[in-house]
C-alpha positions in Angstrom: -0.1 -0.2 0.1 1.5 3.5 -0.6 1.4 5.8 3.0 0.3 9.6 2.7 0.9 11.4 5.4 -1.2 11.4 8.7 -1.4 14.1 11.7 -2.5 12.5 14.8 -4.2 15.0 16.1 -4.2 15.2 20.5 -6.1 17.7 22.7 -5.5 17.5 26.0 -7.3 19.3 28.5 -6.2 17.9 32.3 -7.8 16.0 34.7 -6.7 13.8 37.3 -6.7 11.1 35.2 -4.2 12.4 32.7 -1.5 11.6 34.5 -2.5 7.8 34.0 -4.2 8.3 30.2 -1.6 10.4 28.5 1.1 8.0 29.2 -0.5 4.9 28.4 -2.1 6.4 25.4 1.8 7.6 24.1 3.0 3.6 25.0 0.3 2.5 22.9 1.6 4.6 20.3 5.3 3.8 20.5 3.9 0.7 18.7 2.2 2.2 15.9 2.8 0.5 12.6 3.1 2.9 10.2 6.4 4.4 8.8 7.7 7.4 11.5 8.3 10.2 8.7 4.7 9.8 7.1 2.8 10.7 10.3 3.0 13.4 13.3 1.4 14.3 16.4 -0.1 17.4 16.6 -1.0 18.5 20.4 -3.0 21.4 21.4 -3.6 21.9 24.9 -6.5 23.9 26.3 -5.8 25.4 30.0 -7.8 24.1 33.0 -8.1 24.8 35.9 -6.7 21.6 37.9 -3.1 21.9 36.2 -1.5 20.9 33.2 -0.2 17.9 30.6 2.1 20.0 28.9 5.7 19.6 31.4 5.5 16.2 31.7 4.5 14.9 28.0 7.4 17.3 27.0 9.9 15.8 29.5 8.9 12.5 29.1 7.9 12.0 25.0 9.2 14.7 23.5 12.6 12.9 24.1 11.0 10.3 22.4 10.5 11.5 18.9 12.3 10.0 15.6 13.0 6.9 17.7 9.5 5.5 19.3 8.0 7.9 18.5 7.2 9.8 15.3 7.7 14.3 15.6 5.4 16.4 17.8 4.3 19.9 18.0 2.7 20.8 20.8 0.5 24.7 20.5 -0.9 26.1 24.2 -4.0 27.7 23.9 -4.4 30.9 26.5 -8.1 30.7 26.7 -10.4 27.0 26.7 -11.8 26.7 23.2 -13.3 23.5 23.7 -12.9 20.7 21.6 -14.0 22.1 18.5 -11.8 24.9 18.2 -8.9 23.2 19.5 -9.6 20.9 16.9 -9.3 24.4 14.1 -6.3 25.3 15.4 -4.8 21.3 15.2 -6.6 21.7 11.5 -4.2 24.8 10.2 -0.7 23.4 11.5 -2.0 19.8 10.0 -2.4 22.0 6.5 0.9 23.2 6.3 3.0 20.5 7.1 0.3 18.9 4.2 -1.6 16.1 5.8 -3.2 14.4 3.5 -5.7 13.2 6.5 -5.8 13.9 9.9 -6.8 11.1 12.8 -8.5 12.3 15.5 -7.3 10.8 19.2 -9.2 11.3 22.7 -6.7 11.7 25.6 -8.0 9.0 27.6 -7.7 6.4 24.9 -5.1 3.1 23.9 -4.7 1.6 20.6 -4.0 -1.4 18.7 -0.9 -1.2 16.9 -2.0 -1.4 13.7 -5.1 0.7 14.3 -3.4 3.7 11.4 -2.3 1.6 8.8 -5.4 -0.6 8.7 -8.3 3.0 8.3 -5.9 4.7 6.0 -5.7 1.8 3.6 -8.9 1.1 3.7 -9.2 4.9 2.9 -6.9 4.3 0.1 -9.2 1.9 -1.4 -12.6 3.5 -1.6 -12.3 7.4 -2.0 -15.4 8.2 -1.9 -15.9 7.8 2.2 -14.3 11.5 3.6 -14.9 10.2 7.4 -13.9 6.7 8.8 -14.5 5.7 12.3 -12.1 3.0 13.9 -13.8 0.6 15.7 -14.2 2.1 19.5 -13.4 -0.6 22.6 -14.0 0.0 26.1 -10.8 0.6 27.4 -12.5 -0.6 31.0 -14.3 -3.0 29.8 -12.3 -4.3 26.4 -14.3 -6.6 25.3 -17.1 -4.5 24.5 -17.9 -1.7 22.5 -18.2 2.0 23.0 -19.1 2.7 19.6 -19.2 0.9 15.5 -20.2 4.5 14.6 -23.3 6.7 15.8 -26.8 7.0 14.9 -28.5 10.5 15.0 -32.1 10.5 16.0 -34.1 12.8 13.6 -34.4 15.3 16.1 -31.2 15.6 16.5 -30.8 13.3 19.6 -26.9 11.4 19.0 -25.5 8.2 20.3 -23.7 5.3 20.7 -24.4 2.9 18.0 -23.7 -1.4 20.4 -23.1 0.4 23.4 -21.0 -2.2 26.1 -22.0 -4.6 23.3 -20.1 -7.3 21.8 -19.3 -7.0 18.5 -20.9 -9.6 17.8 -24.1 -9.4 19.1 -24.0 -5.1 18.1 -23.0 -6.2 14.4 -27.1 -8.3 14.4 -28.5 -4.4 15.5 -27.0 -2.2 13.6 -28.6 1.1 13.1 -27.3 4.1 10.5 -24.3 5.1 11.0 -25.2 9.0 10.5 -21.8 10.2 11.8 -19.0 9.3 13.4 -17.7 9.7 16.9 -14.9 12.0 17.2 -13.0 9.6 19.7 -10.7 8.4 17.0 -11.8 9.4 12.9 -9.9 9.3 10.3 -10.5 12.9 7.6 -9.9 13.5 4.2 -7.5 17.3 4.6 -9.6 17.4 1.2 -13.2 17.2 2.2 -12.0 19.5 5.4 -10.6 21.9 3.0 -13.9 21.7 0.7 -16.3 22.0 3.4 -14.1 23.7 6.7 -13.0 22.2 9.9 -15.1 21.7 13.0 -17.6 25.1 14.0 -15.7 26.5 17.1 -18.4 28.0 18.4 -20.0 24.9 19.4 -17.1 24.4 22.1 -18.3 20.6 22.9 -20.8 18.2 21.6 -22.2 18.1 18.4 -19.6 19.2 16.3 -19.2 15.4 14.8 -22.7 15.4 14.1 -22.3 18.7 12.4 -19.1 18.0 10.5 -20.4 14.2 9.4 -23.8 16.2 8.4 -21.8 18.9 6.2 -19.6 16.2 4.8 -23.0 14.0 3.7 -24.8 17.2 2.0 -21.3 17.5 0.1 -21.6 14.2 -1.8 -19.2 12.2 1.1 -19.7 9.4 2.3 -18.7 8.2 6.1 -17.7 4.7 7.1 -16.9 2.3 10.1 -13.8 -0.1 10.1 -14.3 -2.7 12.5 -10.4 -3.5 11.9 -9.2 -0.1 13.2 -9.2 -0.7 16.9 -9.1 1.9 19.7 -9.9 1.7 23.3 -11.6 4.3 24.7 -12.1 5.2 28.7 -15.3 6.3 28.1 -18.3 7.0 30.7 -21.4 8.2 30.2 -22.1 11.9 32.4 -24.6 14.5 32.4 -23.2 17.7 33.8 -25.7 20.8 33.9 -22.4 22.5 32.0 -23.2 20.0 29.2 -26.4 20.0 29.3 -26.5 23.5 27.9 -23.9 22.2 24.7 -25.8 19.7 24.3 -28.9 21.6 24.0 -27.9 24.7 21.5 -25.9 23.0 19.1 -28.5 20.6 18.4 -30.9 23.5 17.5 -28.1 24.8 15.7 -27.0 22.0 13.9 -31.1 21.3 12.8 -32.0 25.2 11.8 -28.6 25.7 9.9 -28.6 22.1 8.0 -32.1 21.2 7.3 -33.7 23.1 4.5 -36.8 24.7 5.5 -39.8 22.6 4.8 -38.5 20.1 6.2 -38.1 21.8 9.5 -41.6 22.9 9.6 -43.0 19.0 8.8 -41.0 18.2 12.0 -41.6 21.0 13.8 -45.1 19.1 16.3 -42.5 16.1 17.3 -40.1 18.9 17.7 -42.2 20.8 20.3 -43.6 17.3 21.8 -40.0 16.1 22.6 -38.8 20.0 23.5 -41.6 19.5 27.0 -40.0 16.1 27.5 -36.7 17.5 27.7 -38.1 20.7 29.3 -39.4 18.0 32.7 -36.5 16.6 32.1 -34.5 19.3 33.2 -37.0 20.7 35.7 -37.0 17.4 37.8 -32.9 17.0 37.4 -32.6 21.0 38.2 -31.1 21.5 34.8 -33.9 24.0 33.8 -31.9 26.9 34.1 -29.7 26.0 31.7 -32.8 24.8 29.4 -34.0 27.9 29.2 -30.8 29.7 28.8 -30.3 27.0 25.1 -33.9 28.9 24.5 -32.7 32.5 24.8 -29.3 31.6 22.4 -31.7 30.9 19.6 -33.2 35.3 19.9 -30.2 36.1 19.7 -28.7 37.8 16.9 -25.6 36.6 16.1 -27.0 32.8 16.5 -29.2 33.9 13.5 -26.6 35.7 11.5 -24.3 32.4 12.3 -27.8 30.3 11.0 -28.7 32.5 7.8 -24.6 32.6 6.4 -25.0 28.6 7.5 -27.8 27.8 5.4 -26.3 29.9 2.8 -23.3 28.0 2.4 -24.9 24.4 2.7 -27.5 26.1 -0.4 -24.6 26.5 -2.6 -22.8 23.0 -1.9 -25.3 20.4 -1.0 -25.4 17.6 -3.8 -28.1 15.6 -1.4 -31.5 16.0 -0.8 -33.0 16.5 2.5 -35.0 13.5 2.6 -31.8 11.2 1.6 -30.4 13.1 4.3 -33.3 11.6 6.0 -32.6 7.7 5.5 -29.7 8.1 7.7 -31.4 8.7 10.8 -33.5 7.4 13.1 -37.3 7.6 14.3 -36.4 5.9 18.2 -34.1 6.6 21.1 -32.0 3.1 21.7 -29.4 4.4 24.5 -28.8 2.2 27.7 -27.2 5.5 29.2 -31.7 7.2 29.5 -33.5 4.1 28.8 -36.9 4.1 30.4 -40.1 2.2 29.7 -42.2 6.0 28.9 -39.6 6.0 26.5 -39.4 2.5 24.7 -43.3 1.7 24.8 -44.9 5.4 24.0 -42.6 7.8 23.2 -40.4 5.8 20.7 -43.6 4.2 19.1 -45.1 7.6 18.3 -42.1 8.9 17.1 -41.5 5.7 14.8 -44.8 6.4 13.2 -44.4 10.3 12.9 -41.5 10.2 11.1 -42.0 7.0 8.3 -44.7 9.6 7.6 -42.7 12.4 7.0 -40.1 10.8 5.0 -43.1 9.8 2.4 -44.7 13.3 2.5 -40.3 14.7 1.6 -39.1 14.0 -1.8 -37.3 17.5 -2.1 
């Protein structure tokens, strides 16, 4: 196989677990089978109130450049730009270096030695795929999946397909892959040059949904490479901060990427779901964040961004909404939020609703 240039993007944000997670990741990267002169690690660190990762990375791992590790660079952001903003910094550096692909890797992962070679070979043999995801296993339970690709509900909720299942069992109930997980994905540089990188204003959550959506609209396919394996220390957790960004970015992604006629058709279901999420937020004590997410939609700057995004999408899209909806699902089937009301009432109603609107939408 030919070996293109790969920029491995590794974002760091210090938390107590970083002391163990980062060395474990670098130890696994030392074993990667890929020509060292053809891949480079681009690290970008967001500042943290808990401490900093870069001192021990520089002391312990930079000395191994050209030996067990490839070349590396380190950028220190003066402010916390979140996942999306830091990715934009890395993209610009990778572009200047002349990378053919970017591979995104979370700091709390370890990798199989052949993960990179396997996914790159697949990309070279399948040029229609703009984004590919590795098989992401649970680091703390390595026989079970974190993700075999991610599903997207037609109202904007994303979830990991196959979570906590063995790969064999997950294959039997595989859902349409709408978007790739930012914990371990390969992206063609020409895709990013065409549609742009992650949206910096997203800060955290839904940025991988948005990028994958824009890639599909531009005619790129998104795939899953089962033989490219990484292990991710993933634990689902809810917090006030996360809830705001998940809701706010869910709204922006739909309003920016769907046609107006489609938005009007899903509006009744959307408002039913909004009632449910409001009640959930009240019960959880997060109602202020829910209201804050709603109020973000009456900000002039928000609508300026939405209208600009819609103009860009209109010029670049080659895929109809009808085709996009075929990659979405009508049920929320995540073990993290499963409950009887969702399973026996909400999901069946939305399945019928989704079936009906897909019959109507021809655009």
